[in-house]
N, C-alpha and C positions, 0 to 999 in steps of 0.2 A: 369563454370560460368553460372550464373542463369539469364535469361532473363524474366522469368516470374513465377508466382506461381500458384498453385491450391488452390482456395479458394471457399467456399460455395456460397457466394453472387456475384460472378462475378464481383467485383468492384477491379480495379487494386490498389494494395498496394505498398507503396514504398519499393525499394530493400534495405535490411538490411545488406548486405555484402560490405566490404571495398575492392575496388580494389587496391592491392599493388604493380601491375605490373610496373607502372610508376616509384613508388618510388625505386624499385630493380634496374631498369633500370638506373635511374639517380646515384645510390649508386656504380653500376659496372662502369660507366663512370667515375666517380670522384676517384675509385680505380685504374683504368688504367691510369688516369691522374698523380695521385701521384707517382705510380709506375715509370712512365716515367720520372717525374721531379725529383725525388730524387736523382739522380746522379749529377743534375745540382747544387744543394745545397753544394756539397762538393768540388766544384772547387774552387781553391785558386788563389789569386792575386800574381803573380811573382815580388817579390821586391828584390832590392839589397839593405840590411839593413847595415847600418854603424857599425862598432865596436868599442867598447869601453872598456877600462880597467875596471875590476871588481874585488872586493875582492873575493877569494874563499870562499866556504860554509865550515861551520865548520864541522870538522870530527865527527864521531860518536863515543861517549864515550865508552871505552873499559869496559869489564866486568871483575871483579876479584873474585875469587871464594875462599872463606874461609871455609875450612872443618873441622869439629870436630869429631873425632871417639869417641866409647863408652868409651874410659879410658881418654878422656878430652885432647888428644894431637890434636894440631892445625896445620892445613896445609894451606900456601898461594899459590894458585894455584899449588896443589900437592907436594910443598915443605915444609918439617916440620919447623915450626917456633916456637920459645919460645913466651911468653907473651910480653916481652920487644921488641923483634923484631916486633911482630905483632902491637904495639902501634908505632913504628918508621915507619914502612909502612903504617899505617894509617894517619900518619901526612903528609907523602909524597902525599898519594891519596887525602886527604883532601885540598891541596893546588892546585891540579892540575886543569886545565880549559881545556876542560870540565871535570867535576868530573866523575871518574869511578863509575860504578854501582857495589855495594858490594853484591854478593850473598852468602848468609850464608846456607851451607849444613850441617846439623848435623845428628849424628845416633840417631835413636828412643830411645836408652838407655843412651844418654848423660844427665848428670844433668843439670837441667834448670840454675843453678848459673852460669856454664861455658858460657852458650848461653847469659846470661844477662850481664856478665862481657865484652864479645866481643861487645855487642850492645851498651854498656856505654861507651866504649873504641872509638868506631866509632863515636858516638855522641860527645863526649869530643873532638875528634881531627877534627870535621868538615865535616864528611862524613854523608851526608844526604841521598844518595840514597842506601837503604838497601832492599834487597828482601830475601825471603826464599824459599829454593827449596825443593820440595817434589816430591814423585813419586805417580802416580797412581796406586791404588791398582788392583792387577790381578783378574780377574774373578776367583772365587773358585768353586769346585764342590759342595759345600754345598748349594750354591745359586740355583743350579739347582734341578727341581722338581724330587722327587723321583719315580721310576719305579717299577712296580711289574711283 
């Protein structure tokens, strides 16, 4: 702390330093008060609440996986089905409440026409929740920098 200064003309100059000690003291006192008061804010009032009959929440919709291999064979949850069986199951799925989500898994060599037929059948039968399942490509060694 500076109580005075050396100057050439011997006239007292105003002190230019700001004393922050009182501000720090006040902030520390407030910090201690908040630390001690914080547990008091979490206290709850004990009540004996009445019970009332309520409707149960809706169940989560189930997920149906439709897989297509490279040869165009269709699988409904790992069970092989024909196109007619797929249409019948899509009619049933379209009428369910809540409607199941249809996840379409297709081999990368599957013809687009097969996928388009399945998507069209799902839409025609009222299935509106359709998702595509893909895999994240694994890191390859070609992406690594070459070393000498």
